[in-house]
BALOBA-1460 file (C-alpha; in Angstrom, 3 decimals):
// residues 344
<rec num="1" residu="m" x="6.251" y="5.408" z="-6.610"/>
<rec num="2" residu="a" x="7.033" y="6.475" z="-3.030"/>
<rec num="3" residu="l" x="9.858" y="8.946" z="-2.425"/>
<rec num="4" residu="y" x="12.066" y="6.451" z="-0.601"/>
<rec num="5" residu="q" x="11.667" y="3.989" z="-3.491"/>
<rec num="6" residu="l" x="12.660" y="6.696" z="-5.975"/>
<rec num="7" residu="i" x="15.742" y="7.568" z="-3.907"/>
<rec num="8" residu="q" x="16.756" y="3.931" z="-3.637"/>
<rec num="9" residu="r" x="16.204" y="3.410" z="-7.355"/>
<rec num="10" residu="l" x="18.504" y="6.364" z="-8.080"/>
<rec num="11" residu="l" x="21.120" y="4.986" z="-5.698"/>
<rec num="12" residu="l" x="20.922" y="1.569" z="-7.374"/>
<rec num="13" residu="a" x="21.041" y="2.958" z="-10.931"/>
<rec num="14" residu="g" x="23.271" y="0.710" z="-13.025"/>
<rec num="15" residu="s" x="23.187" y="-2.147" z="-10.525"/>
<rec num="16" residu="h" x="22.270" y="-5.549" z="-11.898"/>
<rec num="17" residu="l" x="19.991" y="-7.195" z="-9.361"/>
<rec num="18" residu="n" x="19.913" y="-10.826" z="-10.421"/>
<rec num="19" residu="i" x="16.670" y="-11.717" z="-8.662"/>
<rec num="20" residu="p" x="15.349" y="-15.083" z="-9.907"/>
<rec num="21" residu="a" x="11.911" y="-15.321" z="-11.480"/>
<rec num="22" residu="p" x="9.143" y="-15.789" z="-8.894"/>
<rec num="23" residu="p" x="7.653" y="-19.255" z="-8.368"/>
<rec num="24" residu="p" x="4.095" y="-19.990" z="-9.548"/>
<rec num="25" residu="e" x="1.292" y="-18.393" z="-7.561"/>
<rec num="26" residu="p" x="0.142" y="-20.774" z="-4.777"/>
<rec num="27" residu="v" x="-3.264" y="-22.407" z="-5.290"/>
<rec num="28" residu="a" x="-5.131" y="-23.211" z="-2.083"/>
<rec num="29" residu="p" x="-6.980" y="-26.529" z="-1.654"/>
<rec num="30" residu="r" x="-10.647" y="-26.486" z="-2.634"/>
<rec num="31" residu="e" x="-11.706" y="-26.784" z="1.022"/>
<rec num="32" residu="l" x="-9.748" y="-23.657" z="1.990"/>
<rec num="33" residu="m" x="-10.693" y="-21.412" z="-0.947"/>
<rec num="34" residu="p" x="-13.850" y="-20.054" z="0.787"/>
<rec num="35" residu="l" x="-11.666" y="-18.980" z="3.724"/>
<rec num="36" residu="v" x="-9.188" y="-17.282" z="1.396"/>
<rec num="37" residu="t" x="-12.071" y="-15.443" z="-0.283"/>
<rec num="38" residu="a" x="-13.717" y="-14.482" z="2.997"/>
<rec num="39" residu="l" x="-10.461" y="-13.005" z="4.302"/>
<rec num="40" residu="s" x="-9.297" y="-11.326" z="1.086"/>
<rec num="41" residu="r" x="-11.008" y="-7.991" z="1.801"/>
<rec num="42" residu="d" x="-9.521" y="-7.797" z="5.318"/>
<rec num="43" residu="q" x="-6.079" y="-8.749" z="4.046"/>
<rec num="44" residu="q" x="-6.243" y="-6.128" z="1.292"/>
<rec num="45" residu="r" x="-7.397" y="-3.480" z="3.774"/>
<rec num="46" residu="f" x="-4.576" y="-4.185" z="6.217"/>
<rec num="47" residu="n" x="-2.064" y="-4.422" z="3.389"/>
<rec num="48" residu="a" x="-3.154" y="-1.093" z="1.880"/>
<rec num="49" residu="r" x="-2.825" y="0.569" z="5.286"/>
<rec num="50" residu="a" x="0.617" y="-0.971" z="5.805"/>
<rec num="51" residu="i" x="1.796" y="0.260" z="2.404"/>
<rec num="52" residu="h" x="0.392" y="3.743" z="3.066"/>
<rec num="53" residu="y" x="2.074" y="4.242" z="6.442"/>
<rec num="54" residu="g" x="5.198" y="2.318" z="5.480"/>
<rec num="55" residu="e" x="5.760" y="4.594" z="2.508"/>
<rec num="56" residu="r" x="5.201" y="7.688" z="4.661"/>
<rec num="57" residu="y" x="7.524" y="6.513" z="7.413"/>
<rec num="58" residu="r" x="10.399" y="5.393" z="5.182"/>
<rec num="59" residu="s" x="10.064" y="8.366" z="2.820"/>
<rec num="60" residu="g" x="9.995" y="10.572" z="5.911"/>
<rec num="61" residu="y" x="13.297" y="9.491" z="7.393"/>
<rec num="62" residu="w" x="15.065" y="9.470" z="4.008"/>
<rec num="63" residu="s" x="13.778" y="13.024" z="3.503"/>
<rec num="64" residu="i" x="14.958" y="14.146" z="6.947"/>
<rec num="65" residu="y" x="18.487" y="12.878" z="6.409"/>
<rec num="66" residu="l" x="18.879" y="14.241" z="2.870"/>
<rec num="67" residu="l" x="17.235" y="17.596" z="3.600"/>
<rec num="68" residu="s" x="19.628" y="18.037" z="6.520"/>
<rec num="69" residu="a" x="22.557" y="17.725" z="4.116"/>
<rec num="70" residu="l" x="20.923" y="20.144" z="1.666"/>
<rec num="71" residu="a" x="20.417" y="22.621" z="4.511"/>
<rec num="72" residu="v" x="24.184" y="22.559" z="5.064"/>
<rec num="73" residu="l" x="24.670" y="23.183" z="1.343"/>
<rec num="74" residu="s" x="22.319" y="26.165" z="1.437"/>
<rec num="75" residu="a" x="24.204" y="27.603" z="4.413"/>
<rec num="76" residu="v" x="27.594" y="27.605" z="2.651"/>
<rec num="77" residu="m" x="26.511" y="28.428" z="-0.905"/>
<rec num="78" residu="p" x="26.472" y="32.261" z="-0.392"/>
<rec num="79" residu="l" x="30.101" y="32.031" z="0.805"/>
<rec num="80" residu="a" x="31.155" y="29.800" z="-2.099"/>
<rec num="81" residu="l" x="29.440" y="32.055" z="-4.641"/>
<rec num="82" residu="g" x="30.740" y="35.229" z="-3.029"/>
<rec num="83" residu="w" x="27.231" y="36.583" z="-2.578"/>
<rec num="84" residu="d" x="27.969" y="37.348" z="1.072"/>
<rec num="85" residu="s" x="30.228" y="40.251" z="-0.011"/>
<rec num="86" residu="p" x="28.399" y="43.637" z="-0.121"/>
<rec num="87" residu="s" x="30.327" y="44.469" z="-3.284"/>
<rec num="88" residu="h" x="28.973" y="41.461" z="-5.204"/>
<rec num="89" residu="r" x="26.249" y="42.391" z="-7.675"/>
<rec num="90" residu="l" x="24.063" y="39.482" z="-6.474"/>
<rec num="91" residu="h" x="24.514" y="40.280" z="-2.788"/>
<rec num="92" residu="p" x="20.842" y="41.387" z="-2.474"/>
<rec num="93" residu="f" x="19.821" y="37.817" z="-3.375"/>
<rec num="94" residu="s" x="22.057" y="36.106" z="-0.810"/>
<rec num="95" residu="g" x="19.119" y="35.975" z="1.552"/>
<rec num="96" residu="l" x="17.449" y="33.462" z="-0.768"/>
<rec num="97" residu="w" x="19.951" y="30.833" z="0.320"/>
<rec num="98" residu="a" x="19.179" y="31.592" z="3.958"/>
<rec num="99" residu="a" x="15.476" y="31.329" z="3.169"/>
<rec num="100" residu="a" x="16.088" y="27.968" z="1.483"/>
<rec num="101" residu="e" x="17.984" y="26.759" z="4.550"/>
<rec num="102" residu="v" x="15.165" y="27.844" z="6.855"/>
<rec num="103" residu="l" x="12.613" y="26.190" z="4.553"/>
<rec num="104" residu="m" x="14.508" y="22.893" z="4.630"/>
<rec num="105" residu="i" x="14.930" y="22.969" z="8.391"/>
<rec num="106" residu="g" x="11.235" y="23.792" z="8.718"/>
<rec num="107" residu="t" x="10.365" y="20.886" z="6.414"/>
<rec num="108" residu="v" x="12.487" y="18.525" z="8.508"/>
<rec num="109" residu="s" x="10.734" y="19.736" z="11.653"/>
<rec num="110" residu="g" x="7.340" y="19.402" z="9.962"/>
<rec num="111" residu="i" x="8.004" y="15.817" z="8.882"/>
<rec num="112" residu="y" x="9.217" y="14.974" z="12.380"/>
<rec num="113" residu="w" x="6.170" y="16.544" z="14.028"/>
<rec num="114" residu="f" x="3.634" y="15.157" z="11.565"/>
<rec num="115" residu="g" x="5.117" y="11.649" z="11.605"/>
<rec num="116" residu="s" x="5.195" y="11.584" z="15.394"/>
<rec num="117" residu="r" x="1.686" y="13.009" z="15.789"/>
<rec num="118" residu="h" x="0.130" y="10.548" z="13.353"/>
<rec num="119" residu="k" x="2.294" y="7.598" z="14.536"/>
<rec num="120" residu="w" x="3.477" y="6.552" z="11.106"/>
<rec num="121" residu="q" x="5.824" y="3.882" z="12.414"/>
<rec num="122" residu="q" x="3.332" y="2.404" z="14.871"/>
<rec num="123" residu="q" x="0.550" y="2.360" z="12.257"/>
<rec num="124" residu="w" x="2.870" y="0.691" z="9.749"/>
<rec num="125" residu="l" x="3.998" y="-2.037" z="12.151"/>
<rec num="126" residu="q" x="0.463" y="-2.787" z="13.341"/>
<rec num="127" residu="a" x="-1.027" y="-2.898" z="9.849"/>
<rec num="128" residu="r" x="1.817" y="-5.054" z="8.517"/>
<rec num="129" residu="t" x="1.389" y="-7.443" z="11.444"/>
<rec num="130" residu="n" x="-2.353" y="-7.719" z="10.807"/>
<rec num="131" residu="a" x="-1.857" y="-8.216" z="7.068"/>
<rec num="132" residu="e" x="0.679" y="-11.005" z="7.620"/>
<rec num="133" residu="l" x="-1.387" y="-12.780" z="10.259"/>
<rec num="134" residu="v" x="-4.629" y="-12.652" z="8.257"/>
<rec num="135" residu="w" x="-2.770" y="-13.927" z="5.178"/>
<rec num="136" residu="y" x="-1.767" y="-17.134" z="6.995"/>
<rec num="137" residu="l" x="-5.124" y="-17.828" z="8.685"/>
<rec num="138" residu="p" x="-6.308" y="-20.279" z="5.959"/>
<rec num="139" residu="m" x="-3.060" y="-22.210" z="6.414"/>
<rec num="140" residu="l" x="-3.601" y="-22.264" z="10.165"/>
<rec num="141" residu="a" x="-7.252" y="-23.349" z="9.991"/>
<rec num="142" residu="p" x="-6.581" y="-27.114" z="9.581"/>
<rec num="143" residu="l" x="-4.222" y="-27.006" z="12.580"/>
<rec num="144" residu="l" x="-6.864" y="-25.756" z="15.033"/>
<rec num="145" residu="p" x="-7.480" y="-28.060" z="18.022"/>
<rec num="146" residu="e" x="-10.976" y="-29.104" z="19.073"/>
<rec num="147" residu="a" x="-13.130" y="-26.123" z="20.110"/>
<rec num="148" residu="r" x="-13.558" y="-25.368" z="23.817"/>
<rec num="149" residu="l" x="-15.697" y="-22.824" z="25.668"/>
<rec num="150" residu="d" x="-12.672" y="-20.916" z="26.997"/>
<rec num="151" residu="d" x="-10.903" y="-20.686" z="23.613"/>
<rec num="152" residu="e" x="-9.086" y="-17.522" z="22.614"/>
<rec num="153" residu="a" x="-10.626" y="-15.848" z="19.587"/>
<rec num="154" residu="n" x="-7.190" y="-15.499" z="17.972"/>
<rec num="155" residu="w" x="-6.241" y="-18.805" z="16.339"/>
<rec num="156" residu="y" x="-2.512" y="-18.139" z="16.696"/>
<rec num="157" residu="l" x="-2.861" y="-18.105" z="20.466"/>
<rec num="158" residu="r" x="-4.555" y="-21.497" z="20.388"/>
<rec num="159" residu="v" x="-1.944" y="-23.216" z="18.244"/>
<rec num="160" residu="f" x="1.069" y="-21.533" z="19.904"/>
<rec num="161" residu="d" x="2.076" y="-18.282" z="21.611"/>
<rec num="162" residu="p" x="3.981" y="-16.413" z="18.901"/>
<rec num="163" residu="g" x="4.607" y="-13.165" z="20.778"/>
<rec num="164" residu="q" x="3.129" y="-10.090" z="22.349"/>
<rec num="165" residu="h" x="2.553" y="-8.322" z="19.002"/>
<rec num="166" residu="v" x="0.084" y="-11.104" z="18.162"/>
<rec num="167" residu="r" x="-1.611" y="-10.773" z="21.550"/>
<rec num="168" residu="a" x="-2.336" y="-7.150" z="20.681"/>
<rec num="169" residu="a" x="-3.750" y="-8.021" z="17.246"/>
<rec num="170" residu="d" x="-7.417" y="-7.645" z="18.213"/>
<rec num="171" residu="e" x="-8.506" y="-7.152" z="14.593"/>
<rec num="172" residu="v" x="-7.008" y="-10.518" z="13.701"/>
<rec num="173" residu="g" x="-8.959" y="-12.121" z="16.549"/>
<rec num="174" residu="a" x="-12.139" y="-10.570" z="15.161"/>
<rec num="175" residu="c" x="-11.409" y="-12.094" z="11.737"/>
<rec num="176" residu="c" x="-10.841" y="-15.481" z="13.361"/>
<rec num="177" residu="a" x="-14.131" y="-15.320" z="15.274"/>
<rec num="178" residu="r" x="-16.029" y="-14.354" z="12.119"/>
<rec num="179" residu="i" x="-14.790" y="-17.180" z="9.925"/>
<rec num="180" residu="e" x="-14.405" y="-19.972" z="12.503"/>
<rec num="181" residu="p" x="-17.884" y="-21.470" z="11.984"/>
<rec num="182" residu="m" x="-17.193" y="-21.647" z="8.247"/>
<rec num="183" residu="a" x="-13.747" y="-23.154" z="8.856"/>
<rec num="184" residu="r" x="-15.142" y="-25.838" z="11.178"/>
<rec num="185" residu="q" x="-17.770" y="-26.765" z="8.628"/>
<rec num="186" residu="l" x="-15.408" y="-26.832" z="5.643"/>
<rec num="187" residu="l" x="-12.721" y="-28.843" z="7.418"/>
<rec num="188" residu="a" x="-14.890" y="-31.378" z="9.219"/>
<rec num="189" residu="g" x="-13.219" y="-34.696" z="8.474"/>
<rec num="190" residu="a" x="-10.642" y="-33.063" z="6.159"/>
<rec num="191" residu="w" x="-7.702" y="-34.895" z="7.734"/>
<rec num="192" residu="s" x="-9.280" y="-38.227" z="6.821"/>
<rec num="193" residu="d" x="-9.303" y="-37.176" z="3.151"/>
<rec num="194" residu="g" x="-5.995" y="-38.146" z="1.531"/>
<rec num="195" residu="q" x="-6.572" y="-35.742" z="-1.365"/>
<rec num="196" residu="f" x="-6.954" y="-32.794" z="0.997"/>
<rec num="197" residu="v" x="-3.874" y="-33.770" z="2.994"/>
<rec num="198" residu="s" x="-1.683" y="-33.913" z="-0.115"/>
<rec num="199" residu="t" x="-3.017" y="-30.676" z="-1.662"/>
<rec num="200" residu="y" x="-2.761" y="-28.880" z="1.701"/>
<rec num="201" residu="a" x="0.876" y="-29.931" z="2.011"/>
<rec num="202" residu="e" x="1.630" y="-28.919" z="-1.590"/>
<rec num="203" residu="w" x="-0.033" y="-25.530" z="-1.133"/>
<rec num="204" residu="t" x="1.969" y="-24.911" z="2.046"/>
<rec num="205" residu="i" x="5.177" y="-25.736" z="0.187"/>
<rec num="206" residu="q" x="4.206" y="-23.283" z="-2.563"/>
<rec num="207" residu="v" x="3.553" y="-20.533" z="-0.015"/>
<rec num="208" residu="l" x="6.897" y="-21.188" z="1.691"/>
<rec num="209" residu="e" x="8.711" y="-21.144" z="-1.653"/>
<rec num="210" residu="q" x="7.025" y="-17.842" z="-2.458"/>
<rec num="211" residu="q" x="8.207" y="-16.424" z="0.870"/>
<rec num="212" residu="r" x="11.688" y="-17.775" z="0.246"/>
<rec num="213" residu="h" x="11.790" y="-15.988" z="-3.120"/>
<rec num="214" residu="y" x="10.574" y="-12.758" z="-1.481"/>
<rec num="215" residu="h" x="13.352" y="-12.851" z="1.118"/>
<rec num="216" residu="q" x="15.888" y="-13.691" z="-1.558"/>
<rec num="217" residu="g" x="14.868" y="-10.493" z="-3.359"/>
<rec num="218" residu="v" x="15.080" y="-8.497" z="-0.104"/>
<rec num="219" residu="s" x="18.565" y="-9.844" z="0.574"/>
<rec num="220" residu="i" x="19.847" y="-9.074" z="-2.922"/>
<rec num="221" residu="k" x="18.411" y="-5.543" z="-2.954"/>
<rec num="222" residu="q" x="19.525" y="-4.607" z="0.557"/>
<rec num="223" residu="r" x="23.036" y="-5.915" z="-0.039"/>
<rec num="224" residu="a" x="23.293" y="-3.985" z="-3.311"/>
<rec num="225" residu="l" x="21.996" y="-0.822" z="-1.617"/>
<rec num="226" residu="e" x="24.476" y="-1.218" z="1.226"/>
<rec num="227" residu="h" x="27.405" y="-1.701" z="-1.154"/>
<rec num="228" residu="r" x="26.367" y="1.218" z="-3.347"/>
<rec num="229" residu="v" x="25.981" y="3.655" z="-0.435"/>
<rec num="230" residu="h" x="29.313" y="2.540" z="1.007"/>
<rec num="231" residu="k" x="30.939" y="3.081" z="-2.376"/>
<rec num="232" residu="i" x="29.400" y="6.563" z="-2.701"/>
<rec num="233" residu="n" x="30.526" y="7.422" z="0.829"/>
<rec num="234" residu="t" x="34.051" y="6.256" z="0.056"/>
<rec num="235" residu="w" x="34.188" y="8.658" z="-2.882"/>
<rec num="236" residu="l" x="32.612" y="11.487" z="-0.885"/>
<rec num="237" residu="f" x="35.090" y="11.224" z="1.964"/>
<rec num="238" residu="a" x="38.002" y="10.733" z="-0.452"/>
<rec num="239" residu="l" x="37.030" y="13.945" z="-2.244"/>
<rec num="240" residu="t" x="36.710" y="15.651" z="1.136"/>
<rec num="241" residu="a" x="40.233" y="14.564" z="2.046"/>
<rec num="242" residu="v" x="41.560" y="15.794" z="-1.300"/>
<rec num="243" residu="g" x="39.738" y="19.089" z="-0.820"/>
<rec num="244" residu="a" x="41.111" y="19.518" z="2.693"/>
<rec num="245" residu="v" x="44.701" y="18.850" z="1.567"/>
<rec num="246" residu="t" x="44.318" y="21.133" z="-1.470"/>
<rec num="247" residu="h" x="42.943" y="23.852" z="0.797"/>
<rec num="248" residu="l" x="46.343" y="24.038" z="2.489"/>
<rec num="249" residu="a" x="47.831" y="25.385" z="-0.757"/>
<rec num="250" residu="v" x="44.853" y="26.896" z="-2.557"/>
<rec num="251" residu="h" x="42.556" y="29.140" z="-0.545"/>
<rec num="252" residu="t" x="39.146" y="29.208" z="-2.184"/>
<rec num="253" residu="l" x="35.679" y="29.143" z="-0.754"/>
<rec num="254" residu="w" x="34.648" y="26.436" z="-3.222"/>
<rec num="255" residu="l" x="36.997" y="24.053" z="-1.421"/>
<rec num="256" residu="s" x="35.262" y="25.023" z="1.811"/>
<rec num="257" residu="l" x="31.997" y="23.995" z="0.150"/>
<rec num="258" residu="v" x="33.494" y="20.635" z="-0.801"/>
<rec num="259" residu="t" x="34.848" y="19.952" z="2.683"/>
<rec num="260" residu="t" x="31.578" y="20.988" z="4.305"/>
<rec num="261" residu="f" x="28.806" y="19.581" z="2.112"/>
<rec num="262" residu="l" x="30.308" y="16.275" z="0.987"/>
<rec num="263" residu="p" x="30.833" y="14.931" z="4.553"/>
<rec num="264" residu="a" x="27.306" y="16.083" z="5.450"/>
<rec num="265" residu="l" x="25.894" y="14.231" z="2.423"/>
<rec num="266" residu="g" x="27.890" y="11.099" z="3.261"/>
<rec num="267" residu="a" x="26.719" y="11.183" z="6.877"/>
<rec num="268" residu="s" x="23.113" y="11.627" z="5.738"/>
<rec num="269" residu="l" x="23.285" y="8.643" z="3.381"/>
<rec num="270" residu="h" x="24.902" y="6.528" z="6.070"/>
<rec num="271" residu="g" x="22.282" y="7.564" z="8.625"/>
<rec num="272" residu="a" x="19.387" y="6.756" z="6.303"/>
<rec num="273" residu="l" x="20.972" y="3.402" z="5.439"/>
<rec num="274" residu="a" x="21.452" y="2.597" z="9.122"/>
<rec num="275" residu="q" x="17.833" y="3.552" z="9.870"/>
<rec num="276" residu="s" x="16.652" y="1.237" z="7.081"/>
<rec num="277" residu="e" x="18.663" y="-1.608" z="8.686"/>
<rec num="278" residu="a" x="19.918" y="-2.768" z="5.276"/>
<rec num="279" residu="h" x="22.696" y="-4.952" z="6.698"/>
<rec num="280" residu="r" x="20.531" y="-6.715" z="9.273"/>
<rec num="281" residu="l" x="17.670" y="-7.178" z="6.792"/>
<rec num="282" residu="d" x="20.116" y="-8.838" z="4.399"/>
<rec num="283" residu="a" x="21.443" y="-11.142" z="7.133"/>
<rec num="284" residu="t" x="17.953" y="-11.954" z="8.443"/>
<rec num="285" residu="s" x="16.639" y="-12.738" z="4.963"/>
<rec num="286" residu="q" x="19.611" y="-15.010" z="4.277"/>
<rec num="287" residu="r" x="18.942" y="-16.911" z="7.496"/>
<rec num="288" residu="l" x="15.214" y="-17.163" z="6.835"/>
<rec num="289" residu="m" x="15.792" y="-18.503" z="3.321"/>
<rec num="290" residu="q" x="17.699" y="-21.426" z="4.827"/>
<rec num="291" residu="e" x="15.095" y="-22.003" z="7.535"/>
<rec num="292" residu="l" x="12.240" y="-21.981" z="5.001"/>
<rec num="293" residu="q" x="14.133" y="-24.461" z="2.853"/>
<rec num="294" residu="t" x="14.478" y="-26.695" z="5.905"/>
<rec num="295" residu="c" x="10.729" y="-26.375" z="6.570"/>
<rec num="296" residu="v" x="9.948" y="-27.403" z="2.992"/>
<rec num="297" residu="g" x="12.188" y="-30.446" z="3.403"/>
<rec num="298" residu="r" x="10.414" y="-31.457" z="6.618"/>
<rec num="299" residu="i" x="6.980" y="-31.206" z="4.973"/>
<rec num="300" residu="k" x="8.168" y="-33.408" z="2.113"/>
<rec num="301" residu="e" x="9.582" y="-35.889" z="4.618"/>
<rec num="302" residu="a" x="6.223" y="-35.904" z="6.435"/>
<rec num="303" residu="l" x="4.450" y="-36.780" z="3.176"/>
<rec num="304" residu="a" x="6.784" y="-39.752" z="2.810"/>
<rec num="305" residu="a" x="6.023" y="-41.033" z="6.321"/>
<rec num="306" residu="p" x="3.996" y="-44.253" z="6.843"/>
<rec num="307" residu="p" x="0.247" y="-43.673" z="6.248"/>
<rec num="308" residu="a" x="-0.537" y="-43.946" z="9.958"/>
<rec num="309" residu="d" x="1.962" y="-41.168" z="10.780"/>
<rec num="310" residu="i" x="1.416" y="-38.751" z="7.879"/>
<rec num="311" residu="n" x="-1.207" y="-36.553" z="9.553"/>
<rec num="312" residu="r" x="0.703" y="-36.174" z="12.799"/>
<rec num="313" residu="a" x="4.018" y="-35.526" z="11.025"/>
<rec num="314" residu="l" x="2.457" y="-33.099" z="8.580"/>
<rec num="315" residu="r" x="0.680" y="-31.096" z="11.280"/>
<rec num="316" residu="g" x="3.927" y="-30.813" z="13.221"/>
<rec num="317" residu="s" x="5.976" y="-29.750" z="10.203"/>
<rec num="318" residu="i" x="3.447" y="-27.109" z="9.082"/>
<rec num="319" residu="e" x="3.119" y="-25.767" z="12.641"/>
<rec num="320" residu="a" x="6.918" y="-25.461" z="12.727"/>
<rec num="321" residu="a" x="6.902" y="-23.619" z="9.386"/>
<rec num="322" residu="v" x="4.274" y="-21.105" z="10.559"/>
<rec num="323" residu="a" x="6.256" y="-20.632" z="13.777"/>
<rec num="324" residu="v" x="9.366" y="-19.779" z="11.743"/>
<rec num="325" residu="i" x="7.410" y="-17.168" z="9.779"/>
<rec num="326" residu="l" x="5.969" y="-15.657" z="12.970"/>
<rec num="327" residu="d" x="9.387" y="-15.617" z="14.654"/>
<rec num="328" residu="e" x="10.759" y="-13.758" z="11.641"/>
<rec num="329" residu="h" x="7.939" y="-11.244" z="11.823"/>
<rec num="330" residu="q" x="8.552" y="-10.770" z="15.542"/>
<rec num="331" residu="d" x="12.262" y="-10.211" z="14.824"/>
<rec num="332" residu="w" x="11.331" y="-7.641" z="12.182"/>
<rec num="333" residu="n" x="9.132" y="-5.792" z="14.698"/>
<rec num="334" residu="l" x="11.945" y="-5.765" z="17.251"/>
<rec num="335" residu="l" x="14.365" y="-4.617" z="14.552"/>
<rec num="336" residu="v" x="12.284" y="-1.669" z="13.358"/>
<rec num="337" residu="r" x="10.486" y="-0.586" z="16.540"/>
<rec num="338" residu="p" x="13.525" y="0.954" z="18.338"/>
<rec num="339" residu="h" x="13.905" y="3.421" z="15.449"/>
<rec num="340" residu="h" x="11.285" y="5.729" z="16.923"/>
<rec num="341" residu="l" x="13.591" y="8.650" z="16.224"/>
<rec num="342" residu="p" x="13.345" y="10.776" z="14.237"/>
<rec num="343" residu="l" x="9.833" y="9.543" z="13.434"/>
<rec num="344" residu="g" x="8.080" y="8.020" z="16.449"/>
């Protein structure tokens, strides 16, 4: 388990996340299974890279925020314990707290430097983009127009222009070029086969329902995390206020510790939560759930169209569904990319 996942699990301890059971695993039409198999190794490779750098990046910024608060704690602990006084029997060990503070600050600097040098965020975004785009290539294959000499290698750029992050996905274009001859052969005349049309539509609906369930889980978890952190911060700042008022009557260094460390911890939790974009991820997932449900409805309506119109209506509805998914992924890139500090 990655560090950021462990921290979030601790923050959510006791929360009841009522995430519904996942829908059945989508089963691709027989004609598209060879494409799914041919792309599985690429998709797994991109996905593994995305998980690797995503865990490093998110664990990194959670570590930076929390270690900053612990550095404040280390700075005030000698005062609270009285070790700063030359007459205290443990005064010779007071330097250990200073060493701990320096170690934490050095660790924060090291994470910042290492994450920036190795471009954790950029690697994560690129790998996640590639993994998502390769995953949907079999769904896009039946929507390809007739081949032309000046065609782009990247299928997404032939069907529609989904954004600059797709234009930069050269590895996805290479996957498209490699499997296109197979796709053309497998799907020759597929749209004249009623069985393929119905199974293709059903598979697309299953994939969209799976995505809808995923975003439902994201929304529930991010909302719970946001509420829990806000609740913890409310208690931290309430205790700080009590400590500050009490300090007017009772002069003790332990109250100084309370009024120094607790606000630092609250600010660190709030900063990490803001960097994770919990609120906007919740809102975006809620919106996407509705849009995916609308896409499913349009595909079902297309299947009920007159036989002469089914193919045209189905192609349009599936293109619209893929466009919604790509727009969401573009929004996610734009949401995360500006957070190049503290980890570029």
